[in-house]
N, C-alpha and C positions, 0 to 999 in steps of 0.2 A: 462233909467234903464232897464236892461234885467233880468227878474226873472226866476230862476230855482227852482226846488222843495225844495231845502234846503238852498239856498243862492241867493243873488241878486248881480248884477254887474252894477255899474254906469260906463258909458263910454263916457260921453259928452266931457271930456278933452283928450280922446285918439284918435289918428289918425286912429288906426285900431280897428274897432268895433268887438264885439263878432260875430264869424262866424263859419260855418260848420267845417272848418279845425281844429280849436282849440277844439271844442266840440268832434269831432271824436278822435283826439289824446288823449285828457284827459280821455276819456272813454275806449279807446283801449289799452293804455300803459300797458304792462305786469307788474304785481305787485307780482308775485309768489316768489320773493326773500324777501318778507316781509320787505320792506325798513324802516329803522330807520331815514334816512335823505334823503331829496329831494332838488334838485336845479332846478328852472325854469329860463332859460336864455332868456332875452328879454321879460319880463313878460307882458308888456302892461297893460291890466285891471287886471291881476292876475288870469285869469280864469283857467289856467292849474294848478297852485298851489292850488287853491280852489277846483278843481275837485279831485285832488289827496289827499287833506286833507279829503274830504268826503270818498274816497275809501280806505284809509290806516290809520294805527295807528301811522304813522311816527311823531315823536315828534319834529323834526327839519325840517321845510319846508322853505327854503330860496328862494328869487327871486331877480334878478337884472334887473334894467331898467335904461337906460341912459337918456331918455327924461324926463325932469323935470315934465311936466304936467301929463304924464302917470304915473310916479313914485308916485306923490301925490295922484292920483286916485287909484292906486294899494294899497297904504297904507290904504286909506279910505275903500276900499272894503274888505281888510283883517280885519280891525278893526270892521267892521259891520257884519262879518261872525261868525258862531258858533265856529270857530276854531282859533280865534284871538290869543290865547295863543301859537299856534304852527306855526304861519305864520310871516315871517319878510321879508321886502323888502329893498334892498340896492339901493341907487341912485348912480350907478356906471356903468362904461363900463367894458367889459370883460377883457380888459388889466389890470385894477386895481385888478380884482378878482384873476387873475393868477400870479400877481407879488409876492405875499406873501401868498400862499395857506395855510390856517390853518385847513381846513376841507376836508374830503372825503365824497362823496355822493353815496348812494345806487341807486338812480335814478337821472339822469340828463335829463331834458325834454326841448324841444324848438320847437316853431313854428317860424322858422327864416324868416327874410325878403328874398324874393327870386325872385324879378324882376331884372334880371341882364341885361336886354336890355338897350340900350343907349338912354333912354329918361327919362325925369324928368317932374314932374308937377310943378305948381306954389305954391305948398303947401310943404314947407320944412319939416314940422313935418310928413306929410304923406309919403314923400320920405324916411325919416329916418326909418320909420316903414316898408316900402315896398321894398326898394331896397337893393340888396345883398351887395353892397359896404359898407353899414353901419355895417354889421356883416357878413364878408366873411365866407363861409363854412370852409375854412382852419383854421380860428381862432376859430370857434365853435368846430371843431373836436379836435384841439390841446388842447383846454381847457377841453373838455370832457375826453380826455385821461389822462390829468394831475389830474383831480379832482375826477375821478370815483374810487369807492372802488373796491377791488379785484373781488367781485362777482356783481359789479354794472351793471346797464343797462342804455344805452343812447338811448332816443327815440325822433324821429323827424317826422314832416310831411313836404314834399317837393313836387314840381312838378314832375310828373312821368319822364319827359325828363331829370331830373337831377339825377335820381336814380343811374344809373351806375357810374356816376362821384363821387357821395358821397360814395358809397360802396368802390370804389377804393381808395378814399382819406382816409376813415376810416381804410382800410387794411394797409396803410402806418404807422398808429399809433397802429397797432395790435388790432383793434376793428373790430369785424366780425358780420354780420347780423344773428340774431337768430329768427326773426319774420318779415315777409314782407306781407303787405296787400296793394293791388292796388285798387284804388277807381275810380268808374265811376258814373257820375251823374244819368244816367239811363241805361237800358239794351242796348239801341241803340246808345249811345254816347261813344267816346273813353275814355281810361284811362286818368285821369287828375292829380291824386295825388298818392303819395306813402307814406304809413305809415311804418316806419322802426325802428327796435329796434336792438341795437348792444350790444355785450358783449366782454370780453377779450379772449374768446375761440372760436374756429371755429367748426361749426357743420359739420359732415360728409355728411349729406344730409339736404338741406334747401328747403322746399316747400313753395311757395308763394300762398296766397289765394286772393280772390277778394271780394270787397264790393260794392254793387250797392245801391245808396242812395234813388232814387225815381222810382216808377212805372210810375206815371204821376205827373204833377206839384202838390206839396203838398200832394201827396199820397205816403207814404214811404214804403219801402220794410220791410219785417219782420226782416231781418238781421240788418237794420239800427235802427229799433224800439228797438230790443233787446239790441243793443249796447248802445243806448242813453236814454233808458226809465227811468233810475234812476236820470236823470237830467232834461230833458225837461218836462215842465208842462203838455203838451198835448199828451205825448207819453203813 
């Protein structure tokens, strides 16, 4: 059980546990378009949907999760949250979602699997959650372009080395970056993650900013504390 200030997340059935990537993305995702509907693709524990339920008044917050154990845990986490009436998880793959789209979403958010290297572990469930071939970027971006509302926003966290490829891929579907934050573990370490938000229009000027997580081990920067203080118990 991982406890936040306003909700808790059970994660014993999920291959991917609650981590910094999801917490950063859920806290960082822009919500200035006052979303009425939100979709979390590859929900896992459901943490992103739960964080956006806390941050917004969106009445429709859907999630999709293909792994059966993770799906069951996500449903349990939704039901045990203060926002159970606004949260719904589908046990489905992305292909099923896009076959007969009934809804548009003002925010589509995902912490996609992104180990694209040619190795696997002996844990198929973890591989499904971690390796990009389970949810290729191409499929994710195509789904976002199909399901995003006119003023909708598509937000992801990915490895920094994949940033340029994803931006180029999104441009093929006429989705363009409107916010970019590059993440470093500490001031002395290289950039490891990119937080990216896309919309259907292109900005004339886009400036990227930087987020440093820690000063020393378990000593967090003011920027990271300010970003996550509404969620972490000890921030």
